[in-house]
N, C-alpha and C positions, 0 to 999 in steps of 0.2 A: 503492500502498500503506501502513494506518495504524501510523504511528506504532505499541509501544509502548507505552503510559503507566507514567512513571516508579517505582521501587517503594513510593513511598509511596502514591501512588493506588491504585495497585491494591488494596495492603493496602484501605485509604481506603472505592475497592470493593463488597473481600470482602465486608467488618462490617454497609455499608450497602444489600448485596445482597437481606436478607430484605423491604424495604421495597421491590422492584422489585412492579412489580404483576401477579395474579397469582390463579386462581380453585385450590381443594382440595376434592373431596369426600370422603367418608369415609363405609364402613355400619361402622355401632353391633354388636354380638355381646353378648350376657350367655349367655356358657360360647360353646353350638355353636349359640345357640339366634339369628336374624337379629333386631333389632329397628329398625334404620331406616336414614334416613340422618344425617348432617352436614357443612352447605357453610360452604365459608369464599370468602370476595372479600377483596382489596386493591385497588381503582380504582388507576390512572392521575392523578395530581396534575400539576401545573406551576407549585401553590402556594407547595407545601412544606405544604397540610391537607390531612389524613389523613381517607378515613373506612373501615375497615373493618369485615368486617359478621360476622357470623352467623349459619345458618339452619337449626335440624335438624327432623326428623321423627320420631318412635320409639313403635311401639308391642306391646302386647301383649295377643292378644286384649279387653278393654275396657275399657283401660288404651291416653290415651296421655298424647304432650307434643311439644307442638307450644317452636320456642323464635327469639325474632327477636331478636339482640344488632348495636344498635348501637358504634361504638370514636372518637368526634374525637379530635384529637389533631397535635400539630407538631413538629419536628423542631430540634431547639432543644444549639446545640453540640457535634452530636452521639447525644446524649441523644434518647428521646419528652417528650417533655412532653403528657399530657393536658387534653383540655378540658372534653369530655364524653362519657356514658355512658347508653346504655339499653335495657333487657332488658326486651321482652314473651312471659307467659308462658298456654298456657291448655293445655287440654285435663283431665281427669281432675279432678274435683280442682275449690278455689278458683282459678280468672285474678285473675294481678295483672300491677305493672310495676315495675322498680329506675330511678332515674333518680337522677344523678348528676353535680353540676357542680361543680369547680376553677377555685374563682377563685383563684388565683395571685398576681392585684391584691390582692385582699382577706384574702390571709392563708387562708384557708377550702374545705371539700364542703360542699359541702350536697347530701346526699344523700335519698332517700324511697325508701321499702322495702313495700311491700304499703301503704301513703296515708299509711303517718309517716313523720315529716322525722325529719329530727338535723339537724348545721349539726358537721364534726371539723374541727379546731385542723389547715389546711395544714401536708407534711413537705412535705419534697426525696423525687425517687426514690420517688414512689407511688403508684398507675398500678392503669386499671379491672383488671378479669378475663378479658381481651379480649386490648387494645391489649399486658397484659405478654406479652405470648406470640411479638412481635414485639422488643421492648428486648431478652427469653430469648434469639432467635436472632442478633440481635447479638451479643450479649457473648460469646453462644457462638462468634461469629465474627473475634471479637475477644481473644480468650480471658483472658476477664475475669474475677477470681476475686475474694471467691468471689460465687457466683450465689445471693443474695439479695433479695428481693420482697418489698414490702407494697405490701397492694391492701385496696381501697375497693369491702366485699362484706358486701351484706345490715345496715349501717350499720354496722358496722365493721374496724378497721384490720389485716388477717388478716399472717401472716408468712409466708415460705414459702423453704425450701433447699430448691437444686440439687446432685447433685454427679454427676461424668461421672463413672465405672464401669471403660467398656472400647470397646471396635470389637466390631463385631456386621458379620453380615450376615442379614440377611432376606427371604429370599421368601412374596410376594404371588402376589392372581393377577393385583394388575394388573401386579408382577416384583417384580425381584433390588435387588437398595440395600444399600449399605455403608452404615455405618450408626455417630452412638457411643452409648449407653443411657446413659441417664439414671435415675438411680434421684430421688425427693423421702424430701426427709430427714426422717425420723421419728422419735421416741423410744419408737418400739413397732412388731415386728416386728407384727402385729395388726391391722396395714394397710396392701402395700405401693406401690406403680407405680409403673410404667420407661415409660418413651414410648427411641425408639430413634428416631431425628433424624437426616437425610441434610446432609451437610456439602455433595456438588455443588450440591444442589435447593437453596442457600441455607441448611440446618440445617432443611426444613420436617420436620414429622414425620412419618414414613409408619406406629406402631406406636404404642398406650397401653394399654397392658393392670396392673390393678389389679384386683390378691386382698384383702380383704378377712377375718385370721381359716383360710388357708391352701386359701379356693374360695370363687367366685362369682363368679366370674372375665368383668372389661366391659374390650374387649377391642374396640378403634378403626382401626380398619385403612385404608388410603389408598387408595381405589380409582381415585383419576386427578387430572392437575395439567394445567395451565397456565402457562406464566410469555410474560410477550407482551413477553422484554427474553434476548438471549444475560448469560447471568448467570456474572459473571467465578471464577478457578481459586480456590478457599479455601487456609490456608495449612495446613498437621495443625493435629486438633485436639489441647489442652491434655488429659490422662487424669490426671483423681484418684487413681479405681485403685477396689477398692471398699474400705468400712471396715470392718478388720474386727475389730469388738468387738460384727457381727449382722451373720446371710446377712443375703445376697442375690437367693440364689439360685432364680429364677424357674422355671426349667423343673424345679424341686420340686415347688412349688407345684401347676401347672397339671394335675399327676400329682394332687393331691385335688379338681378344678376338682366343681364339680357343674356338670350336666346338665341337673339336670328344669327342670322349668318353672312349681313352687312361685312366682312372684314375688307378693309385697303390693303391693301402692300407693305404698305408703313405700320401699321399697326403687326401683323402678323414679324416684321422684324424686329420687333416692339417683344413679340411674345416671345422668337429666339430667344431675343436679349437676357428675357428674367427664367430663360430653362437653361443657360447656359451660367448665370449666377445660385 
């Protein structure tokens, strides 16, 4: 019989559990309309050098969008350090690529977006749009606050802040999940985004819902997943509670969602960017 891990080792294993090799597939909806699928893949590594992959294919009538994202990074002192990020987009409209290299030794970030190059100053705790999701999950497992992140996206360094507002049970076609509900903190309620993340699945997101002016809901739902190794038990999640200064009632917004099919190419582009986020 294998002896139990010391308490500190158990906590550390829980924090690093999002780096367990796994795959996850999601269905992407716009209101009640199914647009396509999105897939995540984190292969196992023996070197400490990770490669995280995202592929998506969504379409509606004559509009289409396919994306292939790869993030390469390392784990240093319990934190993820970005190395290289590549995004390739094809479909309706202009195709383009985005590439970012994080040159920590030279203290620069080199990024190219739609063939336009830029050099940004290197900052610690700056991530790419893909691997930041893993760091976010690790921070949730460690109950780290605040949940603030900077990421390089489209030649800019954007700031994102998140808040854990409660616990909810989520019922999907793929199963029933005990989750923590997370919101993206914004100054306005015109746009609201919520995540439901399952602690027992290394804080894997099981659902994302986005609302714009109380309508046109983007909904991404977990369809299947697989972890290559058993996951350790999680410590109880720290709940920040709702921001009482403004409403986060996604349920109220849901009743106002438009279920029509009049989606423009620009709206589909926005939908896909959210799915990639």
